[in-house]
C-alpha positions as CSV (number, residue, x, y, z in Angstrom):
1,F,0.0,0.0,0.0
2,F,2.7,2.5,1.0
3,E,4.8,1.7,-2.0
4,D,1.8,2.3,-4.4
5,F,1.0,5.6,-2.7
6,Y,4.7,6.7,-2.8
7,L,5.0,5.7,-6.5
8,N,1.7,7.4,-7.5
9,R,2.8,10.6,-5.7
10,K,6.2,10.6,-7.5
11,V,4.6,10.1,-10.9
12,K,2.2,12.9,-10.1
13,D,5.0,15.2,-9.0
14,L,7.0,14.4,-12.2
15,K,3.9,15.3,-14.4
16,N,3.6,18.6,-12.6
17,E,7.2,19.7,-12.8
18,D,8.0,22.3,-15.4
19,P,11.3,21.5,-17.1
20,Y,11.5,25.0,-18.5
21,Y,11.3,26.5,-15.0
22,K,14.3,24.3,-14.0
23,L,16.2,25.5,-17.1
24,E,15.5,29.1,-16.3
25,Q,16.7,28.6,-12.7
26,C,19.9,27.0,-14.1
27,V,20.5,29.9,-16.5
28,N,20.0,32.4,-13.8
29,S,22.5,30.7,-11.5
30,C,25.1,30.4,-14.3
31,V,24.6,33.7,-16.1
32,Q,24.4,36.5,-13.5
33,N,20.6,36.2,-13.0
34,I,20.1,37.2,-16.6
35,M,16.5,35.9,-16.9
36,R,15.5,37.7,-13.6
37,H,16.9,41.0,-15.0
38,L,15.1,40.4,-18.3
39,R,11.8,39.7,-16.7
40,E,12.1,42.6,-14.2
41,D,13.5,45.2,-16.7
42,I,11.4,44.3,-19.8
43,P,8.1,43.1,-18.4
44,N,6.1,43.5,-21.6
45,L,7.5,40.4,-23.4
46,T,5.4,37.4,-24.0
47,E,6.2,34.1,-22.3
48,I,7.3,32.6,-25.6
49,E,9.8,35.6,-26.0
50,Y,11.1,35.0,-22.5
51,R,11.5,31.3,-23.2
52,Q,13.3,31.9,-26.4
53,M,15.7,34.2,-24.7
54,C,16.3,31.6,-22.0
55,F,17.1,29.1,-24.7
56,H,19.6,31.5,-26.3
57,Y,21.2,32.2,-23.0
58,A,21.5,28.5,-22.4
59,G,23.4,28.2,-25.6
60,L,20.9,26.3,-27.7
61,S,21.1,26.6,-31.4
62,V,18.3,28.2,-33.5
63,K,17.5,24.8,-35.0
64,T,17.1,23.3,-31.5
65,I,14.9,26.2,-30.4
66,S,12.8,25.8,-33.5
67,V,12.2,22.2,-32.7
68,L,11.4,22.9,-29.0
69,N,8.9,25.7,-30.1
70,N,7.6,23.7,-33.1
71,E,8.4,26.7,-35.3
72,T,10.5,27.4,-38.3
73,T,14.1,28.6,-38.0
74,A,13.0,31.7,-39.9
75,A,10.4,32.5,-37.2
76,I,13.1,32.1,-34.5
77,Y,15.4,34.4,-36.3
78,K,12.7,37.1,-36.8
79,R,11.7,36.9,-33.1
80,R,15.3,37.2,-32.1
81,T,15.8,40.3,-34.2
82,R,12.6,41.9,-32.7
83,L,13.8,40.9,-29.2
84,K,17.2,42.5,-29.7
85,T,15.5,45.7,-30.8
86,K,13.2,45.7,-27.7
87,I,16.2,45.2,-25.4
88,E,18.3,47.9,-27.2
89,N,15.4,50.3,-26.8
90,S,14.9,49.5,-23.1
91,T,16.3,51.5,-20.2
92,S,17.7,48.4,-18.5
93,A,21.0,48.9,-16.7
94,Y,21.8,45.3,-17.8
95,R,21.2,46.0,-21.6
96,R,24.7,45.0,-22.6
97,I,24.5,41.7,-20.7
98,L,21.0,41.0,-22.0
99,L,22.2,41.6,-25.6
100,D,25.1,39.2,-25.3
101,F,23.7,36.1,-26.9
């Protein structure tokens, strides 16, 4: 009985975990809290834009990001260009770090 309960709880916990959230935590700890600064300093981005930036900061290729987002590489490149412009036009004190991807 206890083994079944424990196993069912672990399976439920695994289903509820967000692997993206863990990636963002890892990127923050490895790259000077870059995602925290991005979210705080440029709050008007969409979640897909934040995720794409996190993938870039994690060092993933455009091809890999396109597979993860189920989009074309052209869409990823276009969004990346728009994101760079948004960051350049921001007043963030971390602008140089945020653009370094």
